[in-house]
C-alpha positions in Angstrom: 16.3 13.2 -15.3 13.4 13.7 -17.8 10.1 14.9 -16.2 6.7 16.5 -16.8 4.7 18.9 -15.3 1.1 17.5 -14.3 -2.1 18.5 -12.4 -3.2 16.0 -9.8 -7.0 16.1 -9.3 -7.8 15.2 -5.7 -11.2 14.6 -4.1 -11.5 16.9 -0.8 -15.0 16.2 0.7 -17.6 17.1 -2.2 -15.0 19.2 -4.0 -12.0 18.6 -6.5 -8.7 20.3 -6.0 -5.8 20.5 -8.3 -2.0 20.7 -7.4 0.5 21.1 -10.0 3.7 19.1 -9.5 6.7 17.5 -11.3 7.1 13.7 -11.7 9.4 11.5 -14.0 8.3 10.6 -17.4 6.8 7.1 -18.2 10.2 6.0 -19.9 12.3 7.7 -16.9 9.8 5.4 -14.5 10.5 2.5 -16.6 14.3 2.9 -16.5 14.3 3.3 -12.7 12.0 0.5 -11.8 14.2 -1.9 -14.1 17.4 -0.8 -12.5 16.3 -1.3 -9.1 14.6 -4.8 -9.7 18.0 -5.8 -11.6 20.0 -5.2 -8.2 16.9 -7.1 -6.6 17.8 -5.3 -3.1 15.2 -3.5 -0.9 15.5 0.2 -1.8 14.0 3.6 -1.1 15.3 6.3 -3.2 14.3 10.2 -3.6 13.3 11.0 -7.2 12.4 14.8 -7.8 11.4 14.9 -4.1 9.2 11.8 -4.2 9.8 8.5 -2.5 10.5 5.4 -4.6 10.5 2.4 -3.0 11.4 -1.0 -4.3 10.2 -4.4 -2.6 11.7 -7.7 -3.9 9.8 -10.8 -4.0 10.3 -13.0 -0.8 8.9 -16.5 0.1 6.6 -16.9 2.8 4.3 -19.4 4.3 0.6 -19.7 3.4 -2.3 -21.6 4.9 -5.3 -22.3 3.0 -8.4 -24.1 3.8 -11.1 -25.2 1.3 -14.5 -24.0 1.6 -17.6 -25.2 0.1 -19.3 -21.8 -1.2 -22.8 -23.4 -1.0 -22.4 -25.7 2.3 -19.7 -23.4 3.9 -18.1 -27.0 4.7 -14.4 -26.6 5.4 -12.3 -29.2 3.9 -8.5 -29.8 4.2 -6.0 -27.3 5.5 -2.5 -26.8 3.3 0.4 -25.2 4.5 2.7 -24.3 1.4 5.6 -21.9 0.8 4.9 -19.3 -2.0 6.7 -16.6 -3.2 5.9 -12.8 -3.1 5.5 -10.2 -5.8 8.6 -7.7 -6.6 7.0 -4.2 -6.9 8.3 -0.6 -7.2 6.1 2.3 -6.1 6.6 5.9 -7.4 5.3 8.4 -4.9 5.3 6.1 -1.8 3.7 7.6 1.1 2.0 10.6 -1.1 -1.4 11.1 -2.4 -0.8 9.7 -5.7 1.0 6.3 -6.6 2.2 4.4 -9.6 3.4 1.2 -9.1 5.2 -1.5 -11.2 4.6 -5.3 -10.4 6.3 -8.3 -11.5 3.2 -10.4 -10.9 3.9 -12.5 -14.2 7.5 -13.6 -13.2 10.6 -11.7 -12.1 12.1 -12.4 -15.6 8.9 -11.0 -17.3 8.2 -7.3 -18.3 6.6 -5.6 -15.4 2.8 -4.7 -15.1 2.0 -1.0 -14.2 -0.9 -0.2 -12.1 -2.5 2.8 -10.4 -2.4 2.1 -6.4 -3.7 4.0 -3.6 -4.9 7.3 -3.2 -7.5 10.0 -4.5 -6.1 10.8 -7.5 -7.9 10.3 -10.5 -6.2 8.2 -13.5 -6.9 8.4 -17.0 -5.9 6.2 -20.1 -2.4 7.5 -21.6 -0.9 5.2 -24.2 -0.9 1.4 -23.1 -0.8 2.3 -19.4 -2.4 4.6 -16.7 -0.8 7.6 -15.9 -1.9 10.7 -13.7 -4.2 13.2 -15.2 -1.9 15.4 -17.5 -3.0 19.0 -18.4 -1.6 22.0 -20.0 0.1 24.5 -17.4 -2.7 26.8 -15.8 -2.8 30.2 -17.0 -1.8 32.9 -14.4 -4.2 35.7 -14.1 -2.5 39.2 -13.5 -2.9 40.2 -9.9 -5.5 43.1 -9.5 -4.1 44.4 -6.3 -1.1 43.2 -4.4 -1.5 45.2 -1.3 -4.1 42.9 0.1 -3.5 39.3 1.3 -5.9 36.7 -0.3 -8.9 35.8 1.8 -8.8 32.6 4.3 -11.9 30.6 5.5 -12.1 28.1 8.2 -12.8 24.6 7.5 -13.6 21.6 9.8 -12.8 18.0 8.9 -13.0 14.7 10.7 -10.6 12.1 10.6 -10.0 8.6 12.7 -7.4 9.1 15.4 -4.9 6.7 15.6 -2.1 6.1 18.0 1.1 6.5 15.8 3.3 6.0 18.8 1.4 2.7 19.6 2.4 1.5 16.1 5.9 2.5 16.3 6.3 0.7 19.4 4.8 -2.6 17.9 7.5 -2.2 14.9 10.2 -1.5 17.3 9.5 -4.7 19.5 9.6 -6.5 16.3 13.0 -4.9 15.1 11.0 -3.7 12.1 10.8 -7.4 10.6 7.5 -8.5 9.1 5.7 -10.9 11.2 4.7 -12.9 8.0 8.1 -13.5 6.2 10.8 -12.0 8.3 11.9 -9.3 5.8 13.3 -6.5 7.4 13.8 -3.3 4.9 17.1 -1.1 5.5 16.9 2.4 3.9 20.2 3.7 2.4 20.9 5.7 5.6 20.7 2.3 7.5 17.2 3.3 9.0 15.0 0.0 9.1 11.5 0.4 7.6 8.5 -1.5 8.2 4.4 -0.9 8.1 1.8 -1.2 11.0 -1.2 -3.1 10.0 -4.8 -3.0 11.9 -5.9 -6.7 11.5 -9.5 -5.4 11.9 -9.5 -2.1 10.2 -10.4 1.0 12.0 -13.2 3.1 10.7 -16.9 2.3 9.3 -18.0 -0.5 8.6 -15.5 -2.6 10.6 -14.7 -0.5 13.8 -11.6 -2.1 14.8 -9.8 -1.0 17.9 -6.4 1.1 17.5 -4.7 -1.4 20.3 -1.7 -3.4 20.2 -3.7 -6.7 19.9 -5.1 -5.4 16.8 -1.4 -4.4 15.2 1.0 -6.4 13.0 4.4 -5.3 11.9 4.6 -6.2 8.3 6.8 -5.4 5.0 4.9 -3.3 2.2 4.3 -6.6 0.2 2.2 -8.5 2.9 0.7 -5.3 4.0 -0.8 -4.9 0.9 -1.8 -8.5 0.8 -3.6 -8.4 3.8 -5.4 -4.9 3.0 -6.9 -6.4 -0.3 -7.9 -9.9 1.6 -5.4 -11.8 -0.6 -4.3 -14.0 2.0 -5.5 -15.4 5.6 -3.5 -15.2 8.8 -2.3 -18.0 10.7 -1.1 -17.3 14.4 0.9 -20.2 14.4 2.9 -19.1 11.3 3.5 -15.5 12.4 6.6 -14.3 14.0 5.9 -13.5 17.8 7.8 -11.7 20.4 7.6 -10.8 24.1 5.4 -7.7 25.0 3.2 -8.1 21.9 0.2 -10.4 21.9 -2.3 -10.6 19.1 -5.9 -11.1 19.9 -7.3 -14.1 18.1 -10.6 -12.5 17.6 -9.2 -9.8 15.2 -7.7 -12.7 13.2 -10.9 -14.6 13.0 -12.5 -11.4 11.7 -9.9 -11.0 9.0 -10.1 -14.6 7.8 -14.0 -14.4 7.8 -13.6 -11.1 5.5 -11.4 -13.2 3.3 -13.8 -16.2 3.0 -16.5 -13.6 2.4 -14.5 -12.3 -0.5 -13.9 -15.5 -2.2 -17.3 -16.6 -1.7 -18.6 -13.2 -3.7 -15.9 -14.0 -6.2 -17.0 -17.4 -6.8 -20.6 -16.2 -6.9 -19.9 -13.6 -9.7 -17.8 -16.2 -11.6 -14.4 -14.5 -11.2 
């Protein structure tokens, strides 16, 4: 396994911090992603202590409504079946993520992108890779008899009920409510992700309740996060004990419509 030592620059409040870690080389990532894509089977493996998630493309139903960006008049609603995008994520669940996507077709070379996290990416060759710096110089210890000083810090984060999300995923048997996909890990454990339809925190201030949570596969979780698709309650998979509040769906669809209008106005 070819690897490199890198320093990850992460934003912590008003300050930057650095962590030195080991990750696969660019060529090694390409090899692993190609092997997983060739099998075209959902997988979650461990590479150098980092999780690598592969999700193959799956068909899903999409409901679209034409909207005049000037009058906001809604036209015909069209239901159609589309195919998702295969992707391979290195650093899944970590603070850094490098992702290969086959958005140009499963038989075409993948496109490499930098995904979520506070890690700063810099150009390296033809792709984007994490900031790579030489190993830090270790300063000689001046006094080993005293422990290093410690300071107390206070941070604020959104409190969310993880048990609530786990219960929603359990009710659905870890099957995506959009496409019905159920990912099985190598040890047989099912994997799914909980999505808040109306996001928590500013500026949305969504509620952390069952009616605002969907059980999704990673592919559709990303599409809803980035306002790529609307939600149709009639097309979702439903189970007893989990009722989705329509007002949160309406909020999400309005966000998608607003994003579309901004894209049209900017000429994208």
